[in-house]
C-alpha positions as CSV (number, residue, x, y, z in Angstrom):
1,M,-22.2,-5.7,20.7
2,A,-18.4,-4.7,20.3
3,K,-16.7,-6.4,16.9
4,G,-13.0,-7.3,16.4
5,I,-11.2,-6.8,13.2
6,S,-7.9,-7.7,12.4
7,L,-5.3,-6.6,9.5
8,N,-2.4,-9.2,9.6
9,I,0.8,-8.5,7.2
10,G,3.7,-10.7,6.4
11,L,6.5,-10.6,3.9
12,N,9.2,-13.0,3.0
13,A,10.8,-10.7,0.5
14,V,10.4,-7.2,-0.6
15,N,10.6,-5.8,-4.3
16,P,14.3,-5.0,-5.0
17,L,13.5,-2.1,-7.1
18,Y,12.4,-0.1,-4.3
19,Y,15.3,-1.2,-2.0
20,N,18.6,-0.6,-3.8
21,G,18.4,-4.1,-5.6
22,D,17.8,-6.0,-2.2
23,E,14.9,-8.3,-2.0
24,G,15.8,-9.1,1.8
25,K,14.7,-12.8,1.6
26,L,13.2,-14.2,5.3
27,N,11.6,-17.5,5.9
28,A,8.7,-17.1,8.6
29,C,7.2,-13.7,8.3
30,E,4.1,-14.7,6.0
31,N,3.9,-17.8,8.6
32,D,3.7,-15.1,11.4
33,A,1.0,-13.4,9.6
34,M,-1.1,-16.5,8.8
35,A,-0.8,-17.5,12.5
36,M,-2.3,-14.3,14.0
37,K,-5.2,-14.7,11.5
38,E,-5.7,-17.9,12.8
39,I,-5.8,-16.9,16.4
40,A,-8.2,-13.6,15.2
41,I,-10.6,-16.3,14.0
42,S,-10.6,-18.5,16.9
43,Q,-11.4,-15.1,19.1
44,G,-14.3,-14.4,17.0
45,F,-12.9,-11.5,15.1
46,E,-15.5,-10.8,12.5
47,E,-13.1,-9.4,9.6
48,P,-9.7,-11.0,9.8
49,R,-7.7,-9.5,6.7
50,I,-4.4,-10.5,5.5
51,L,-1.7,-9.1,3.2
52,I,1.3,-11.2,2.5
53,G,4.1,-11.0,0.0
54,S,3.8,-9.0,-3.1
55,R,0.1,-7.9,-2.1
56,A,1.5,-6.2,0.8
57,T,2.0,-2.8,-1.0
58,K,1.8,0.6,0.6
59,N,-1.6,1.3,-1.2
60,R,-3.2,-1.8,-0.1
61,F,-2.1,-1.4,3.4
62,R,-3.5,2.2,3.7
63,K,-6.7,1.2,2.1
64,L,-7.5,-1.8,4.1
65,L,-6.5,0.4,7.3
66,N,-8.7,3.2,6.2
67,D,-11.5,0.4,5.4
68,C,-10.9,-0.8,9.0
69,R,-10.8,2.7,10.5
70,E,-14.2,3.6,9.2
71,S,-16.0,0.3,10.5
72,L,-14.8,0.6,14.0
73,E,-16.6,2.2,16.8
74,A,-16.2,2.9,20.5
75,G,-15.5,-0.5,22.0
76,D,-14.3,-2.1,19.0
77,L,-11.1,-4.0,19.1
78,F,-8.5,-3.7,16.0
79,L,-5.5,-6.2,15.9
80,L,-2.9,-4.8,13.5
81,T,0.0,-7.3,13.3
82,F,3.3,-6.9,11.1
83,S,6.1,-9.4,10.4
84,G,9.0,-8.5,8.2
85,H,11.8,-6.1,8.0
86,G,11.9,-2.9,9.8
87,G,14.2,-0.1,9.0
88,Q,15.2,3.6,10.5
89,I,15.5,6.8,8.6
90,K,16.9,10.4,9.7
91,D,14.3,12.0,11.4
92,T,14.0,15.6,9.8
93,E,11.3,16.8,12.3
94,G,13.2,16.8,15.6
95,E,10.5,14.6,17.5
96,E,12.6,11.5,17.7
97,A,15.0,11.4,20.8
98,D,17.4,9.2,19.1
99,G,17.2,11.4,15.7
100,R,15.6,8.4,13.8
101,D,12.3,7.6,12.4
102,E,11.3,3.8,12.5
103,T,9.6,2.2,9.6
104,W,7.8,-0.7,8.3
105,C,9.2,-2.3,5.1
106,L,6.2,-3.1,2.5
107,Y,6.5,-4.6,-0.7
108,D,7.2,-1.3,-2.6
109,G,8.6,0.9,-0.1
110,M,8.2,2.1,3.8
111,V,5.8,3.8,6.0
112,T,7.2,5.5,8.7
113,D,6.1,5.7,12.5
114,D,4.9,9.6,11.6
115,E,2.4,8.0,9.1
116,I,1.1,5.4,11.4
117,Y,0.8,7.8,14.0
118,Q,-1.0,10.1,12.0
119,Q,-3.5,7.1,11.4
120,W,-4.3,6.8,15.3
121,Q,-5.2,10.4,15.2
122,Q,-8.1,9.6,12.9
123,F,-9.7,6.4,14.8
124,R,-12.8,7.0,16.8
125,E,-12.7,7.9,20.7
126,D,-12.4,4.6,22.4
127,V,-11.5,2.4,20.0
128,K,-9.1,-0.4,21.1
129,I,-5.9,-0.9,19.0
130,W,-3.3,-3.6,19.6
131,V,-0.4,-3.6,17.2
132,I,1.9,-6.5,17.3
133,S,5.4,-5.8,15.4
134,D,7.8,-8.7,14.9
135,S,10.6,-6.6,13.0
136,C,13.8,-4.6,13.4
137,H,13.8,-1.5,15.3
138,S,10.2,-1.7,16.3
139,G,10.2,-0.3,20.0
140,T,8.6,2.8,19.0
141,V,7.4,2.2,15.4
142,T,4.1,3.4,16.5
143,R,5.7,6.8,17.8
144,G,5.5,8.3,21.1
145,F,5.1,5.4,23.5
146,F,6.0,5.4,27.2
147,D,7.4,3.1,29.4
148,E,4.5,1.7,31.6
149,K,6.5,1.2,34.8
150,K,8.9,4.3,34.6
151,G,6.2,6.7,33.1
152,R,8.8,8.0,30.6
153,K,9.4,8.2,27.0
154,F,11.6,5.6,25.6
155,Q,15.2,7.2,24.9
156,M,16.3,5.2,21.9
157,G,19.6,6.1,20.8
158,K,24.1,-8.7,12.6
159,N,22.2,-11.4,12.8
160,D,19.8,-13.6,10.9
161,R,16.4,-11.9,11.3
162,K,14.7,-9.0,9.6
163,R,18.0,-6.7,9.3
164,S,17.5,-2.7,8.7
165,F,17.8,-1.7,5.0
166,D,20.4,0.8,4.2
167,P,18.4,4.2,4.3
168,L,20.6,5.6,1.6
169,G,19.5,3.1,-0.6
170,I,15.7,3.2,-0.2
171,R,13.8,5.3,-2.9
172,R,10.5,6.6,-3.0
173,L,9.8,7.0,0.5
174,D,6.9,9.3,1.3
175,A,8.3,12.2,2.9
176,N,5.4,14.1,3.0
177,I,3.3,12.5,5.7
178,L,4.4,14.0,9.0
179,P,2.7,14.2,12.5
180,S,0.4,16.5,13.8
181,E,-0.5,17.9,17.3
182,N,-4.2,16.3,17.1
183,Q,-4.9,14.2,20.2
184,V,-5.2,10.7,19.7
185,L,-8.4,9.6,21.5
186,A,-8.4,5.9,20.6
187,S,-6.5,3.5,23.0
188,V,-3.2,2.1,21.4
189,R,-1.1,-0.7,22.9
190,L,2.2,-1.9,21.2
191,F,3.8,-5.3,21.6
192,S,7.1,-5.1,19.7
193,G,9.8,-7.7,19.0
194,C,12.7,-5.9,20.1
195,R,13.6,-2.2,21.0
196,D,14.6,0.7,18.4
197,W,18.4,0.0,18.5
198,Q,17.8,-3.8,18.1
199,Y,17.3,-6.5,15.5
200,S,14.3,-9.4,15.6
201,R,15.7,-12.6,14.6
202,D,14.0,-14.8,11.9
203,G,13.2,-18.6,12.2
204,Q,12.2,-21.4,10.0
205,T,8.7,-21.4,11.0
206,H,8.0,-18.3,12.9
207,G,10.0,-15.4,14.1
208,R,11.7,-15.6,17.4
209,F,9.4,-12.9,18.9
210,T,6.0,-14.6,17.0
211,E,7.2,-17.9,18.3
212,A,7.6,-16.8,22.0
213,L,4.0,-15.0,21.8
214,L,2.2,-18.2,20.2
215,T,4.0,-20.3,23.1
216,A,2.6,-17.9,25.6
217,W,-0.6,-17.8,24.0
218,G,-0.5,-21.9,24.5
219,G,-3.5,-22.6,21.9
220,G,-5.8,-20.0,23.8
221,N,-5.0,-21.3,27.1
222,F,-3.8,-18.0,28.5
223,F,-6.1,-16.0,30.7
224,G,-4.1,-13.1,32.3
225,N,-4.1,-9.5,31.2
226,Y,-1.8,-8.1,28.4
227,Q,0.7,-6.9,31.1
228,E,1.0,-10.5,32.2
229,F,1.0,-11.6,28.7
230,F,3.9,-9.6,27.9
231,A,5.7,-10.7,30.6
232,A,5.1,-14.2,29.8
233,I,6.5,-13.5,26.3
234,V,9.8,-11.8,27.6
235,K,10.6,-14.8,29.9
236,Q,11.2,-16.6,26.5
237,M,13.5,-14.0,25.1
238,S,17.1,-13.2,25.6
239,Y,18.6,-9.8,26.3
240,T,20.0,-9.5,22.7
241,Q,16.5,-9.1,21.7
242,L,14.1,-7.5,24.2
243,P,10.7,-6.9,23.4
244,A,8.9,-3.3,24.4
245,H,5.3,-2.9,25.4
246,G,4.0,0.5,25.0
247,I,0.8,2.7,25.4
248,L,-0.6,5.8,23.6
249,G,-3.8,7.6,23.5
250,K,-6.7,7.8,25.9
251,P,-6.1,5.7,29.1
252,N,-8.3,2.5,29.2
253,K,-8.0,0.5,32.4
254,V,-10.4,-2.2,31.2
255,F,-8.3,-2.5,27.9
256,D,-5.4,-3.0,30.2
257,N,-6.8,-5.5,32.2
258,A,-8.3,-7.5,29.6
259,R,-7.4,-10.9,28.1
260,P,-5.5,-10.5,25.2
261,F,-7.3,-10.9,21.8
262,K,-10.7,-10.9,24.1
263,I,-13.4,-8.5,22.2
264,S,-15.6,-6.7,24.8
265,S,-17.7,-3.4,24.8
266,Y,-15.2,-1.1,26.7
C-alpha cells in the first residue's frame, strides 16, 4: 500500500542575526503550516511533520527532508509546504532566465531553488511530490518548471506580505550547493502563491494564497483533480498575486488526474 508523508514549514519571523538585523515579522505563516498538517492527518498521511518558528532551521529542514526521502517508495506521496518569506539572489550559474535564484527564508538563512532541485534528483523513481509554497517570488522556487498549457518554461524577469529580503544584507547563504544534470525520476508538482516577480500577501489568520486553498478545499469537499483545484484557487485571487502551477520530472498522468491529497499506489 502507498503511504503519504508531509513536511509543513511556517515562520512568522526569522533570526535577525542572519538577515541584516531584520526579523521580518509576519502574522499567519505558522497557522498556515498547522492547517496543512491538519489536512494531511485528515487524509491519512502516516507521518505528518512540522517545522515552525525557530525550529525551522536549515539543518532541521535538510535532515527531515532527507528522512522523508529515504522512507518514500514508488507510488508514495510526499507533501512539502512552506509559508514564510521568499527571496531572490543573483544567479551565478546562468540557468535562470531572469538572472535570479529564488529562495525560501528559513530561520537561520536561505535555501535556494538550486538546492531544492538537487533534492528532487535524489528521490526514488515514481515518488509523487507536491510542493505548496506561500511565499514571495515562489513561481519557480522548485526550479525549472514548465507552463502546463503552453509547454514552455516561465520567463520570469510593497505590500503587506512575505516581502523579499535585500539579498545584499543576507549572510551565510550556502553558495556551494548547485544543480547538476542528473535526471529527476520522481514526479514533482508545485502550487505557488505568486509568480517569481510578485509578492505573496500575509493575513491575520492565513496567508492570502493559503486562505484561498483552504476555501477551495472546503474541509475535504473538493473532488476534482489538481488542475481543477488550482483553477478553484485562482478564482479567488487577484491579478496582483497570480499563483503558479508547474510540473517537473517524470510525467505521471495518474498523479495529474488524482484528487489533491489523495494517497494511491500510482
